[in-house]
C-alpha positions in Angstrom: 42.4 18.7 78.2 45.3 18.0 76.1 45.7 18.3 72.4 45.3 14.6 71.8 42.0 14.5 73.7 40.7 17.4 71.6 41.8 15.7 68.4 40.0 12.5 69.5 36.8 14.4 70.3 36.9 16.1 66.9 37.5 12.8 65.1 34.6 11.2 67.1 32.3 14.1 66.1 33.2 13.9 62.4 32.8 10.1 62.6 29.3 10.5 64.1 28.3 13.0 61.4 29.6 10.6 58.7 27.7 7.6 60.1 24.6 9.8 60.3 24.8 10.7 56.6 25.5 7.1 55.7 22.5 6.0 57.7 20.2 8.5 56.0 21.5 7.5 52.6 21.0 3.8 53.4 17.4 4.5 54.6 16.6 6.3 51.3 18.2 3.5 49.3 16.0 1.0 51.1 12.9 3.1 50.5 13.9 3.3 46.8 14.4 -0.5 46.6 11.0 -1.1 48.2 9.3 1.2 45.7 11.1 -0.4 42.8 10.1 -3.9 44.0 6.4 -2.8 44.2 6.6 -1.2 40.7 8.0 -4.4 39.3 5.3 -6.4 40.9 2.6 -4.1 39.5 4.1 -4.2 36.0 4.2 -8.0 36.2 0.5 -8.1 37.3 -0.5 -5.9 34.4 1.8 -7.5 31.8 0.3 -11.0 32.2 -3.2 -10.0 31.0 -1.7 -7.9 28.2 0.3 -10.8 27.0 -2.8 -13.0 27.1 -4.7 -10.4 25.0 -1.8 -10.1 22.6 -1.7 -13.9 22.2 -5.4 -14.0 21.5 -5.0 -11.2 18.9 -2.2 -13.1 17.2 -4.4 -16.2 17.0 -7.3 -14.2 15.6 -5.0 -12.7 13.0 -3.7 -16.1 12.0 -7.3 -17.3 11.5 -8.1 -14.3 9.3 -4.9 -14.9 7.3 -5.9 -18.5 6.7 -9.3 -17.3 5.5 -7.7 -14.7 3.2 -5.4 -17.4 1.8 -8.3 -19.6 1.0 -10.1 -16.7 -0.7 -7.0 -15.9 -2.7 -6.6 -19.5 -3.9 -10.3 -19.5 -4.9 -9.9 -16.3 -6.8 -6.8 -17.7 -8.6 -8.8 -20.8 -9.6 -11.6 -18.6 -10.9 -9.1 -16.5 -12.9 -7.6 -19.5 -14.5 -11.0 -20.9 -15.4 -12.0 -17.6 -16.9 -8.8 -17.5 -18.9 -9.4 -21.0 -20.2 -13.0 -20.1 -21.1 -11.9 -16.9 -22.9 -9.4 -18.8 -25.0 -12.0 -21.5 -25.8 -14.5 -18.9 -26.9 -11.9 -17.1 -28.9 -10.8 -20.2 -30.7 -14.4 -21.4 -31.2 -16.0 -18.2 -32.5 -12.9 -16.2 -33.6 -12.1 -18.1 -36.8 -15.6 -18.5 -38.1 -16.4 -14.8 -37.3 -13.4 -13.7 -39.3 -14.4 -15.9 -42.2 -18.0 -14.5 -42.1 -16.7 -10.9 -42.0 -14.4 -11.6 -44.9 -17.2 -13.2 -46.9 -19.5 -10.2 -46.2 -16.8 -7.8 -47.3 -16.3 -9.7 -50.5 -20.0 -9.8 -51.2 -20.4 -6.1 -50.6 -17.4 -5.4 -52.8 -18.7 -7.6 -55.6 -22.2 -6.1 -55.5 -20.8 -2.6 -55.3 -18.6 -3.1 -58.4 -21.6 -4.2 -60.5 -23.8 -1.3 -59.6 -21.3 1.4 -60.5 -21.4 1.3 -64.3 -20.1 4.9 -64.8 -16.9 5.9 -63.3 -17.4 7.9 -60.2 -16.1 11.4 -60.0 -13.9 12.2 -57.1 -15.7 14.4 -54.6 -14.9 18.1 -54.7 -12.2 18.9 -52.2 -12.2 22.0 -50.1 -9.3 24.4 -50.6 -6.3 23.6 -48.5 -5.3 26.0 -45.9 -1.8 26.4 -44.4 -1.4 26.9 -40.7 1.3 29.3 -39.5 1.8 29.6 -35.8 -1.7 30.4 -34.7 -3.0 31.9 -38.1 -4.8 30.3 -40.9 -4.2 31.5 -44.4 -6.7 30.8 -47.2 -5.4 28.6 -50.0 -7.5 30.2 -52.7 -10.1 33.1 -52.9 -13.6 32.1 -53.6 -15.8 34.0 -56.0 -18.8 35.8 -54.5 -22.1 35.9 -56.3 
């Protein structure tokens, strides 16, 4: 065997090893692609019912929002009616009640002035006390009996 034949055999062996590694890599890649395809199919099968459920939930939420909107508009109407009623009651009874109270005060004042013939003495006041940071000092000493 010559050197060229040995070199050819070595190149053929290395080429066979390289092709074997590439075949194994391609087989694993094919297996990975099959598993990925199966996973995508399973996700699609599960996603369709989930999307249907989500769509139903959104429709239900929209119905509830419409109900809440109707309730809110009714509450706003009741509030405006209550405000109008309050202003009507205030304008109807407010003026006359003020006049009746003023009249009653005037009558009491007039009757109170006629009863008091003698000038009234001012009530006796208690002695003043000064407060100094937490202490109370007597304003005047009292006589003891």
